[in-house]
N, C-alpha and C positions, 0 to 999 in steps of 0.2 A: 808290509805297511808300517807306518810310524805311529799310528794311533794306539793308545793303550788297550782299547778293547773295541770289538766290533759286534754287530748284530747281523744275522744272516737271513732273517725271515721277516717280511713286512707284517706289521700288526695294525689293524684298523677296525672300525665298526662298520658293519653292513646293516644299515637301518639301526635296529636296537641290539643286534647280535655281534659279539666279537668274532674276528676272523684272524687267522694267521696263515700266510701263504707260503707254499713251497713252489717256487717258480723255476721250471726247467728252462724257460726262455725269459731273460730279464727284460726284453722289449715286448713282451706280450701286452696287448692293449686291455684296458678296462672293459671294453665292449666284448672281446673274446672271453674274458674271465666270466663276465655276467651271463652270457648266453650259453657257454659250453660247460662251465663248472657249476654255476648256481642255478642254471636253467631258468633264469629270469629273462623271458623273451619280450618283455615290454620295450626294452631298450633296443632300437633297431639300427641296422646298418643301411644307410642310404647312399652315401658318397665315399666314406672312408677317408675323407680329407678335411673334415671340420667345416663344411659349407652348408649342409642341409638342415642340421639340428635334430634329425630323427633319433640320434643317439644321446641327446642331452640328459645329463644326470646332475645331481647336486653334490658338491663337496662341502662338508662342514669342518671348520677349523676353529680351535679355541685360542683366542688372543691372550696377550699378557694380562689383559684386564679381566680374564675369565669369561668373557662373552663369546658365545659361539656364533659365527657368521657363515652364511652359505653363499656359494657362488655356482652359477651354472657353467658347466664345461662340456666339451665334446668327448664322450667316452671312446670314440673311434680312434683318436690320436693321442690319448692319455695312456701312458704306460702304467700297468697295474702296480708295479713296484713303487710308484709315487704316491700310492694310497697310504703309505706308512704314516701312522700318527693322525689320520684323518677319519672322518665319518663319510661314508658313501651312501647316499639316499637315492633310490630309484622309484619309479612310478608304483611299484608293488608295495612300497612302504607307506603310502599316503592314506589309504582308506582305513577306517576302523570298523572291521566287520563288513556289514552291508552299507555303512554310512560313508559316502564319498567325501573327499576333501572339497571345500568350497569351489576350488578352481575346476575340479573334475565335474561337480554337479552343474556348475555354470555352463560348461561346454555341452553337457547333455541338454540343458534347458534351452540353450541358444542354437541348438542344432549345428554345433561347430565341428562335427566330424562326419566324414563320409566313408572313405575306404578304411580310415583309422590308422594307416601306417605311420603318419607323422604325429598323430595325436599324443602319444606318451611324451614325445619331445616337447611339444607345446605345453603340456601339463607341467613338466618339470621347470621350464623357463618361467611359467606363470607362478608356480609354487615358490621358487626362489624370490621372485619379485614380491609375492604376497607376504612372505616372511620378512623381507626387508622393510616393506611398507609398515607392517604392524610394529616392528621394532622401532621405527622412526616416527610413528604416528602420522604417516604421510598418506595422502590419497592421490593416486596417479591420474593424470588426464590422458586423453587419447594419444597425444604425441608421445608421452612417456611410455605408454603401452606399445606403440609402434616401434620405438627405439628398442624396447626390451625384447620384442619378438622378431626383430629384423633378421636374426640368425636362424629362424625356423621357417622352412619352406613347406607350402601345402599345394598340391596339384589338383585338388578336388573342389574344396568349398569356396575358394576365395577367402579373403581374410576378414571381412566385415563381421561374420558371426563369431569368429575367434576373438577379435578385439572386443566385441560387445560382451562376450563371456568374461574376459579379463576385467573389464570395467565393472561388471555386475559383481564379480567375486571380491572386488576391492573393498566393498562395504561390509563383507562378512568377517567375523572374528576368526582368529586362528583356532582350529579345533584342538581337542585334547590330544589327538595323536601327534600333531605337530609339536605340541608342548612336550610330549614324551620323548620325541626324537631329539629335541634340543636339550632336554634335561639329561638324557643318556650320554650325549656327547660331552656336555659340561662335566659330568661325573667321570667319564672314562678317558677322555683324550689327554688330560694332564699327565696321567700315569703312563701313557704311551709315548710321551715326548722323550726324545733321545738326546744324550750328550755325547754319544759315540757315533761311529760311522756305520751305516747300514751297508753291508758288503755281501753281494750275491755272486757266486761263481758257479756256472753251469754250462756244460757243453762247450767248454773252451772260451766262454764269454764271461765278462765281469761287469758288474754294476755297483757303483759306489754312490752313496748319498751322505756326504759329510754334513755335520751339524754346525761347524764353525768355519770361518774363513781360513784359519790356520790349517785345519784339516784339509780343506779344499786345495790350498796351495801346495801342501805336502803331497797330496794324491796326484796333482797335475805334474809335479816335478818327477814323480815316479812313473807316471804314464803320460808323457808329453803329447802323445798322439791320440789321446782319448777324445771321444765326442762329448762336448759339453752340452748338457741338457738343462733347459730352463723350463719354459712353458710347453715345449714340444709342438708348437704350432707349425714349425718347419721340419724339425727332426722327425716328428711322428710320421710325416708323409714319406720320409726316406724309407720307413719300414712298410707302411701300408700301400704305397704306390710304386716305389722303386724296388721294393723287396730287398733292401740292403741288409746285410748282416753287420751289426755294430758290435765289434769285439770288446770294446771297453767304453763304458758310459760313465760319466761323472755327473750326477744330478745336483744342481745348485739350488733347487727350490726350497731346501730346508735351512739354508745358511742365512741366519738372521741379519748378519752384518751387510748382506747384499740387498736388503729390502728397505733400508732407511730412506726416508723422504724428509728433507729438512730445509726450511727457509732460513737463509742467512742474510746479513745486511746487503751484500752485493750480488748474491746469486742464489739459485736453488740447487740443492744436491739431491740427485735421484739415484738410488742404488741400482746396480745392474739387474738385480733380481726383482725389482718392483714391477708389478704388472701395469699395463696401460690404465686399467680402471683405478688402481691404487694411486697412480701418479696424475690422474685427471685434474685434481685440484691444483697441483703444482703447475701444470701446463696452463690452466686457466689463470693462475696468478701471474704467469709470465705475459700472456696475451690471449684475448678471447679467440683469435684465429687458431691458436695452438690447440685449445680445447675442442674446437669444432673439427680440426684435422684429426685429432685422436678419436673423436666420436665416430669418424668414418673409417677407422682402421678395422677392417673385418667386422665380425658380429660381436655381440655382447659376450658370447662364449669365448671367442678368440681373445678379446680384450681382457677377459677374466684370467686367461692363462698366459698369453704372450707378454714378454717383458721388453723393456727398452734396451737392456743389454743384449738380449737375444736378437733384436732387430738390427742393432749395430753389428753384432758378431757375425751374422750371416752375410753381411756385405752385399746385399742385393742392390742393384742400381736403381730400383724403384721402391726402396724402403721409405715410407712416407715421412717418417720423423727426421730422416737424415738431412735434407736440405734446410729445414728450419734450424736444426742444431748447428749446422755449418754457418748459416747466416748470422746466428746469434753469437758465434764465437765460442762454442762449447769446448770444454776440455775433458778428455778421457783420463781417468785414473786407472792404471794398470798395475798388476802385481805378478811377480814371478818369484816363487819361493818366498823369501823374506824381503825381497827388494821391490820397491814400487817406483813407478815413473808416471809422468804426466805428459800428454801430447795433445795438440789441437786436433779435433776430430777430423778436420779436412786432410790431415797427414796420415790418417789411419787407412784410407782406401788407396790401394796401390794399383789395382786392375780388377777385371771382372772376377768377383768372388775371392780376391786376394787382398790381404790386409797386412798391416805392420806388426801384428802380434808375433812375438817370438815363441818358439816351442816352449811349452810349459807355462805360458802367460795367460792370464784371464783378465777380463774387464771387471773392475770393482764398482765403478759408478761414473756418473757424468755430472760435471759442474757447469751449470748454465747461467751465464750472466743475466741480470735483470736489465731491462731497458731504462735508459736515462730519459729525462724529460725532453731532451732535444733530439731523440731518436724516433724514427718511424719504422714500423715493422708490419709485414703481412705475409701470409702463406696461403696458397690455394691448391686445390686438388681437382684435376679434370679427369674424369673416367666415364666409361660408357654407362654404368649404373651408379646411382648415388650411393647406395649401401653395398658393402661387401664386394668391392671391385678393386682391382689393381689399377694404379694410376697410369694414365698415358703421359701426363706431364704434371709435375708437382714442384712449383718454384717457391722460393722464400726470399725475402728482401729485408735488409736492415740498413737504413740510411741515418747518418748523423749530420745535422744541419747547424750552421752557426746562426748568429742573431739576425743576419741579413738573408737567411734562407738559402745560403750556399752550402752545397754538399761537401763536407770535409772528409767523410769516409763512406764508402759504399761496399756492402757485402751482399752478394747475390749468389744463390746456389739453386741448382735444378736437379730433380730426379727424373729419370725417363729420357734424358737427352744425351746420355753418354753411357759408357760401360760402367761408370761409377757415379755416385752422387758427386757433383763437381761444381766449383765456383765458375763465375763468368768474368775473368779478369779484364777482357777488352771492354765489356759492357760497364764494368765498374769504373774503368779508366775514363770512359765517355761521360760518366756522371760526375766523377770527383772534380772538385774545384769549380763546378758550374752551378747556376741557380736551379732549383727544383721547379722547372717550368716545362710546358708542353714541348718547346723546341729542344730542350735538353733530352727529354724522354724520347723524342723522335730519333735523335742521333744514337741514343743508347739502344733503341729497338733495332736499328740497322746493324749495330755491332754484335748482336746476338748470333748472327750467322757466322761470325768469325770465331766465336767461342765454342760452338757445338756443331757436330755433324750427325744429327739423329738418324736412326734407321727406320725402315718400314717394317712393321710387324703386325700381328693380329690386333693389337690395341689401337694403333694409329699409324698413319703414314708419316714419313719424315717431314713432308711439307706441312701437314697439319700440325705436327708438334712445334715446328718453328713458328708458324703463324700464331698458334695459341700462346706460346711463350712471349711473343712480342705483344700480343693484345693484353695479356695479364700484367705485363709491366706498365702498360698504359692504364689499366684498371687500378693498379696500385697508386699511380699518380693521382688519378681522379678521386680515389678513396681518401687520400690524405689532403686534398686541396679543394675538391668540389663539394657542392651541397649533396647530402646523402641521397636525395631523391634521384639525382642524376646518376649516382653510382648504381642504384638498383636497376635503372634502365640499362646501363651499360653491362651490368652483370648478366642480365637476361640475353643481351646480344652476344656476349662472349660465349655463354653456355650453348646458344643456338649454333 
């Protein structure tokens, strides 16, 4: 290795207590560590894929401003090695003797638990929200609570008493135990921050967690076939569901240079390591549709861990952010060793799960152009469930109009319609140079069949996908030209 020094044992806080791990398996999950080593049985395994929320825990991190912030994550797909430099809080940490945390007491009072299997996960999601609300001086409404708990599933009570409990707890102050947890993290975590690389080698496997982009680039040059790990929302399933053995893992979650989110005069810069929730304000600044799209990407726990760079890197044909980035003309910034290059994101996807990344190359960030005053944009997601579901069809559109309402440029991309997120060149040609009218849209709707040959699968039939794609193009036209009331009616018809 080229780094001057390395660490070999992750150090973190478990509640109020320091921990140092000896990991025989670098891809062991936080859930396994908690249940088998610490005998903390409150954290449950329900799905082992980050869907049900029964394993929810809180991760505390100390920012550059010295403030400790918590996020709810799924312990079942989070590798224990990634705890390095953080505080892990579980349901066992919340009570002070016999005195329950307000969210726990509210669940008791509202009869929000029956079998109890899912209850600790709900408690932890509610705890993180309670902490954030108190720090911000905010009071959540029912919709905010629903969004917060969308990643926690209950098979017994229904959700009304749980949501009622969260609303009731919102008016309660943070207890002394919560203050102690936060104070312990603020005191201990700065000393645990690393400037070197965490390197674990066991059983013929290697795990590296570089602290800088230079270190990451050097490691990837040395191990060009390594698995790059960011939020683990995809890679974690390779271990828990596919039982893959990952021989070399390079974790990018501690690389500060990959987390930057910056607004510049003509574009937004989003680092590849920024999580979806961290980037939400940037997406909202680009267009409200983008913020809504991101809000429907997985659960809060997934958006707290999953990164934009990881979503691009896995090259899924149904990655929800890809069509929007293609339509907006986003540019990828890549690095290999000391050399960097820039490419249009549409050129990145070569085939199903195949990309233009060279061996030893990584994604540094995404440059997303802002919309001009004469441009129109929209993106939609159609799925069987509103929350936590994979798209059947996910289109995005960006049109540039001249003063007479004639389309001078059209950029249209779809996810779920091909083996890769792809543009619709024939549809774009049917629009370009023509007025943005219903007649032009009708011709473009017909051209979609020449751009895509979708497949039948469990999410939708090919015929359904094509029909929805056509109808959503019509919806986009109405949304940008018709009264808003008419758009709402059409939206209901399309959804039906």
